[in-house]
VOKOL-405644 format. One record per residue: residue number from 1; residue in one letter; chain; x, y, z of N, C-alpha, C in turn. Coordinates in Angstrom, 3 decimals. Example, Ala and Ser with C-alpha at 12.3 -4.5 7.8 and 13.67 -1.06 7.14 Angstrom:
<sites>
{site 1; "A"; "A"; {13.190; -5.690; 7.800}; {12.300; -4.500; 7.800}; {13.200; -3.300; 7.800}};
{site 2; "S"; "A"; {12.850; -2.250; 7.080}; {13.670; -1.060; 7.140}; {12.900; 0.030; 7.870}};
</sites>
This chain:
<sites>
{site 1; "X"; "A"; {0.747; -1.378; -0.336}; {0.370; -0.142; -0.310}; {1.123; 1.507; 0.358}};
{site 2; "X"; "A"; {1.676; 1.091; 0.733}; {3.067; 2.675; 0.956}; {3.761; 2.593; -0.763}};
{site 3; "X"; "A"; {4.099; 1.737; -1.119}; {4.557; 1.898; -2.237}; {2.896; 2.322; -4.173}};
{site 4; "X"; "A"; {2.128; 2.534; -3.273}; {1.006; 3.299; -4.210}; {0.974; 4.254; -3.618}};
{site 5; "X"; "A"; {1.117; 4.231; -3.120}; {1.189; 6.496; -1.827}; {2.261; 6.709; -2.458}};
{site 6; "X"; "A"; {3.632; 6.354; -2.483}; {4.729; 6.929; -2.796}; {4.639; 7.642; -4.244}};
{site 7; "X"; "A"; {3.915; 6.423; -4.888}; {4.190; 6.854; -6.691}; {2.931; 7.277; -7.098}};
{site 8; "X"; "A"; {2.004; 7.468; -6.118}; {0.796; 8.618; -6.208}; {1.240; 9.743; -6.128}};
{site 9; "X"; "A"; {1.830; 10.080; -5.094}; {2.305; 11.739; -5.068}; {3.072; 12.250; -6.343}};
{site 10; "X"; "A"; {4.087; 11.833; -6.722}; {4.302; 12.141; -7.482}; {4.135; 12.381; -8.756}};
{site 11; "X"; "A"; {3.145; 11.189; -9.031}; {2.161; 10.994; -10.367}; {1.745; 12.210; -10.160}};
{site 12; "X"; "A"; {1.053; 12.667; -9.502}; {0.071; 13.185; -9.397}; {0.282; 14.934; -9.418}};
{site 13; "X"; "A"; {1.951; 15.450; -8.743}; {2.747; 16.459; -8.835}; {2.814; 17.081; -10.401}};
{site 14; "X"; "A"; {3.172; 15.558; -10.978}; {3.404; 15.963; -12.475}; {2.567; 16.446; -12.946}};
{site 15; "X"; "A"; {1.550; 15.314; -12.985}; {-0.584; 15.354; -13.683}; {-0.519; 17.239; -14.006}};
{site 16; "X"; "A"; {0.049; 17.515; -11.998}; {-1.113; 19.175; -12.286}; {0.311; 19.710; -12.396}};
{site 17; "X"; "A"; {1.527; 19.535; -12.719}; {2.739; 20.457; -13.651}; {2.081; 20.430; -14.641}};
{site 18; "X"; "A"; {2.201; 19.440; -15.496}; {1.731; 19.277; -16.970}; {0.466; 20.175; -17.363}};
{site 19; "X"; "A"; {-0.813; 20.295; -16.665}; {-2.025; 20.571; -16.520}; {-1.372; 22.400; -16.708}};
{site 20; "X"; "A"; {-0.674; 22.728; -15.780}; {-0.389; 24.214; -15.508}; {0.140; 24.996; -16.354}};
{site 21; "X"; "A"; {1.326; 24.166; -16.871}; {1.908; 24.478; -17.971}; {0.957; 23.921; -19.290}};
{site 22; "X"; "A"; {0.342; 23.323; -19.731}; {-0.643; 23.156; -21.204}; {-1.409; 24.410; -21.077}};
{site 23; "X"; "A"; {-2.402; 25.378; -19.708}; {-2.945; 26.263; -19.041}; {-1.726; 27.349; -19.635}};
{site 24; "X"; "A"; {-0.871; 27.635; -19.402}; {-0.436; 28.351; -19.944}; {0.449; 28.332; -21.394}};
{site 25; "X"; "A"; {0.001; 27.691; -21.796}; {0.427; 27.954; -22.483}; {-0.251; 27.885; -23.918}};
{site 26; "X"; "A"; {-1.875; 27.748; -23.538}; {-2.721; 27.734; -24.269}; {-3.198; 29.088; -24.231}};
{site 27; "X"; "A"; {-2.218; 29.707; -23.078}; {-2.834; 31.253; -23.187}; {-2.183; 31.974; -23.855}};
{site 28; "X"; "A"; {-0.880; 31.594; -24.024}; {0.025; 32.690; -25.062}; {-0.465; 32.006; -26.428}};
{site 29; "X"; "A"; {-0.671; 30.983; -26.539}; {-1.644; 31.118; -28.322}; {-2.688; 31.834; -28.558}};
{site 30; "X"; "A"; {-3.493; 31.608; -27.632}; {-4.612; 33.390; -27.592}; {-4.388; 34.629; -27.745}};
{site 31; "X"; "A"; {-3.294; 34.459; -27.275}; {-2.665; 36.201; -27.122}; {-2.154; 36.454; -28.436}};
{site 32; "X"; "A"; {-1.139; 35.192; -29.147}; {-0.055; 35.134; -30.283}; {-1.907; 35.171; -31.779}};
{site 33; "X"; "A"; {-2.693; 33.903; -31.035}; {-3.562; 34.277; -32.380}; {-4.349; 35.900; -31.869}};
{site 34; "X"; "A"; {-4.276; 36.554; -31.226}; {-5.292; 37.883; -31.198}; {-4.160; 39.004; -32.095}};
{site 35; "X"; "A"; {-3.486; 38.893; -31.607}; {-2.152; 39.429; -32.405}; {-1.987; 39.583; -33.753}};
{site 36; "X"; "A"; {-1.857; 38.166; -34.200}; {-2.310; 37.813; -35.771}; {-3.117; 38.134; -36.294}};
{site 37; "X"; "A"; {-4.477; 38.181; -35.930}; {-5.834; 38.354; -36.150}; {-5.125; 39.714; -36.660}};
{site 38; "X"; "A"; {-5.526; 40.560; -35.673}; {-4.502; 42.509; -35.901}; {-4.285; 42.292; -36.579}};
{site 39; "X"; "A"; {-2.956; 41.914; -36.779}; {-1.918; 42.045; -37.925}; {-2.420; 42.162; -39.460}};
{site 40; "X"; "A"; {-3.081; 40.585; -39.535}; {-3.827; 40.401; -40.573}; {-5.188; 41.607; -41.078}};
{site 41; "X"; "A"; {-6.042; 42.397; -40.051}; {-6.724; 43.174; -40.123}; {-5.957; 44.436; -40.961}};
{site 42; "X"; "A"; {-4.310; 44.935; -40.456}; {-4.087; 45.884; -40.871}; {-3.063; 45.443; -42.133}};
{site 43; "X"; "A"; {-3.274; 44.353; -42.522}; {-2.379; 44.459; -44.278}; {-3.198; 44.508; -44.773}};
{site 44; "X"; "A"; {-4.679; 43.810; -44.957}; {-6.098; 43.780; -45.706}; {-5.969; 45.815; -45.917}};
{site 45; "X"; "A"; {-6.150; 46.406; -44.851}; {-6.133; 48.008; -44.782}; {-5.352; 48.474; -46.106}};
{site 46; "X"; "A"; {-3.732; 48.350; -45.706}; {-2.847; 48.224; -46.221}; {-3.052; 47.713; -47.941}};
{site 47; "X"; "A"; {-3.744; 46.915; -48.019}; {-3.587; 46.642; -49.595}; {-4.974; 47.255; -50.529}};
{site 48; "X"; "A"; {-5.950; 47.303; -49.246}; {-7.142; 48.361; -49.946}; {-6.687; 50.315; -50.287}};
{site 49; "X"; "A"; {-5.782; 50.485; -49.704}; {-4.939; 51.766; -49.209}; {-4.226; 51.293; -50.871}};
{site 50; "X"; "A"; {-3.723; 50.770; -51.241}; {-2.839; 50.046; -52.143}; {-3.933; 50.439; -53.611}};
{site 51; "X"; "A"; {-4.730; 49.545; -53.638}; {-5.781; 49.172; -55.201}; {-6.563; 50.658; -55.128}};
{site 52; "X"; "A"; {-6.962; 51.031; -53.798}; {-7.184; 52.788; -54.047}; {-6.346; 54.018; -54.596}};
{site 53; "X"; "A"; {-5.382; 53.885; -54.723}; {-4.264; 54.784; -54.745}; {-3.757; 53.979; -56.203}};
{site 54; "X"; "A"; {-3.655; 53.075; -56.492}; {-3.265; 52.540; -58.255}; {-4.563; 53.085; -58.902}};
{site 55; "X"; "A"; {-5.837; 53.065; -58.650}; {-6.887; 53.304; -59.169}; {-6.408; 54.421; -59.354}};
{site 56; "X"; "A"; {-6.479; 55.844; -58.583}; {-6.145; 57.032; -59.054}; {-5.114; 57.564; -59.466}};
{site 57; "X"; "A"; {-4.073; 56.306; -59.335}; {-3.092; 56.951; -60.097}; {-3.084; 56.793; -61.692}};
{site 58; "X"; "A"; {-4.020; 55.205; -62.414}; {-4.009; 54.759; -63.390}; {-5.257; 56.071; -63.725}};
{site 59; "X"; "A"; {-6.797; 56.598; -63.433}; {-7.488; 57.958; -63.608}; {-6.174; 58.503; -64.514}};
{site 60; "X"; "A"; {-5.900; 59.053; -63.517}; {-5.371; 60.194; -63.362}; {-4.888; 60.266; -64.689}};
{site 61; "X"; "A"; {-3.392; 59.280; -64.875}; {-2.668; 59.082; -66.011}; {-3.521; 58.851; -67.285}};
{site 62; "X"; "A"; {-4.312; 57.827; -67.680}; {-5.347; 58.245; -68.729}; {-5.761; 59.483; -68.494}};
{site 63; "X"; "A"; {-6.778; 60.014; -67.969}; {-7.233; 61.714; -68.492}; {-5.883; 62.608; -68.978}};
{site 64; "X"; "A"; {-4.502; 62.451; -68.394}; {-3.346; 63.203; -69.082}; {-2.850; 62.731; -70.502}};
{site 65; "X"; "A"; {-2.929; 61.776; -70.490}; {-3.682; 61.075; -71.364}; {-3.778; 61.239; -72.912}};
{site 66; "X"; "A"; {-4.598; 61.488; -72.084}; {-6.912; 62.503; -73.749}; {-6.497; 63.298; -73.337}};
{site 67; "X"; "A"; {-5.963; 63.764; -72.267}; {-5.664; 65.674; -72.764}; {-4.422; 65.924; -73.951}};
{site 68; "X"; "A"; {-2.961; 64.954; -73.631}; {-2.118; 65.258; -74.478}; {-2.866; 64.297; -76.351}};
{site 69; "X"; "A"; {-3.306; 63.799; -76.297}; {-3.473; 63.690; -77.545}; {-5.007; 64.671; -78.138}};
{site 70; "X"; "A"; {-5.118; 65.083; -77.022}; {-6.085; 66.013; -77.726}; {-5.799; 66.959; -78.013}};
{site 71; "X"; "A"; {-4.825; 67.012; -77.891}; {-3.867; 69.165; -77.690}; {-3.236; 68.503; -79.144}};
{site 72; "X"; "A"; {-2.962; 67.301; -78.921}; {-2.044; 66.974; -80.193}; {-2.870; 67.137; -81.661}};
{site 73; "X"; "A"; {-4.041; 66.801; -82.014}; {-4.860; 66.993; -82.538}; {-5.556; 67.962; -82.776}};
{site 74; "X"; "A"; {-5.089; 69.069; -82.296}; {-5.226; 69.799; -82.571}; {-6.688; 70.585; -81.492}};
{site 75; "X"; "A"; {-7.086; 70.207; -80.452}; {-8.191; 70.115; -79.803}; {-7.654; 71.513; -78.877}};
{site 76; "X"; "A"; {-9.108; 72.496; -78.340}; {-8.347; 73.300; -77.232}; {-8.905; 73.232; -76.004}};
{site 77; "X"; "A"; {-7.705; 73.889; -75.137}; {-8.607; 73.284; -73.452}; {-9.308; 74.199; -73.263}};
{site 78; "X"; "A"; {-9.416; 75.469; -73.741}; {-11.101; 76.399; -73.670}; {-11.371; 76.998; -74.452}};
{site 79; "X"; "A"; {-12.201; 76.109; -75.217}; {-12.940; 76.112; -77.226}; {-13.568; 77.690; -76.567}};
{site 80; "X"; "A"; {-13.458; 78.337; -78.420}; {-14.255; 79.153; -77.917}; {-15.934; 79.339; -78.095}};
{site 81; "X"; "A"; {-16.799; 80.350; -77.394}; {-17.839; 80.311; -77.765}; {-18.674; 81.150; -78.840}};
{site 82; "X"; "A"; {-19.274; 80.486; -79.716}; {-20.051; 81.447; -80.455}; {-20.989; 80.768; -80.704}};
{site 83; "X"; "A"; {-22.073; 82.226; -80.617}; {-23.604; 83.136; -80.467}; {-23.772; 83.630; -81.571}};
{site 84; "X"; "A"; {-25.488; 83.309; -82.058}; {-25.634; 83.639; -83.100}; {-27.364; 84.728; -82.964}};
{site 85; "X"; "A"; {-27.222; 86.362; -83.341}; {-28.296; 86.630; -83.322}; {-29.600; 86.079; -83.830}};
{site 86; "X"; "A"; {-30.761; 86.158; -82.805}; {-31.809; 85.782; -83.464}; {-32.612; 86.480; -84.504}};
{site 87; "X"; "A"; {-32.653; 86.475; -85.115}; {-33.040; 87.598; -86.579}; {-34.823; 87.934; -86.340}};
{site 88; "X"; "A"; {-34.849; 89.090; -86.694}; {-36.647; 88.932; -86.496}; {-36.786; 87.914; -88.367}};
{site 89; "X"; "A"; {-36.480; 87.966; -88.957}; {-36.248; 87.089; -90.423}; {-35.788; 85.274; -90.376}};
{site 90; "X"; "A"; {-35.666; 85.001; -89.251}; {-34.998; 83.163; -89.474}; {-36.525; 83.083; -89.193}};
{site 91; "X"; "A"; {-36.750; 82.231; -89.902}; {-37.723; 81.291; -89.647}; {-37.388; 80.037; -89.438}};
{site 92; "X"; "A"; {-38.639; 79.087; -88.708}; {-38.004; 77.581; -89.031}; {-38.212; 76.827; -90.110}};
{site 93; "X"; "A"; {-37.385; 76.201; -90.219}; {-37.758; 75.149; -91.566}; {-39.013; 75.088; -92.111}};
{site 94; "X"; "A"; {-40.088; 75.117; -92.639}; {-41.622; 74.344; -92.895}; {-42.544; 74.971; -91.782}};
{site 95; "X"; "A"; {-41.968; 76.419; -91.447}; {-42.966; 76.984; -90.796}; {-43.170; 78.023; -91.271}};
{site 96; "X"; "A"; {-44.452; 79.242; -91.175}; {-44.197; 80.338; -92.007}; {-44.605; 81.119; -90.986}};
{site 97; "X"; "A"; {-44.625; 82.453; -91.189}; {-44.999; 83.201; -90.184}; {-46.343; 84.218; -90.726}};
</sites>
């Protein structure tokens, strides 16, 4: 009987020690998981910002290209406005006065 008791005490202590170590390790893993999740969220936000910036750059460069081609073709950036005076003698086609 004494042999069983002598073996039971160290075994119980070892079990409690291992259980405590597992609980501490699990808590650290949970902390690391939360940290990884926040880092992943930050990475996603940065990727979205990069995509938005790329779209803005592409849009600006395409507008610049269109403007340069239009200028090369002879278009003016500020067109001259031409107006016509409405004479009393002007009548629409198919109408009589």
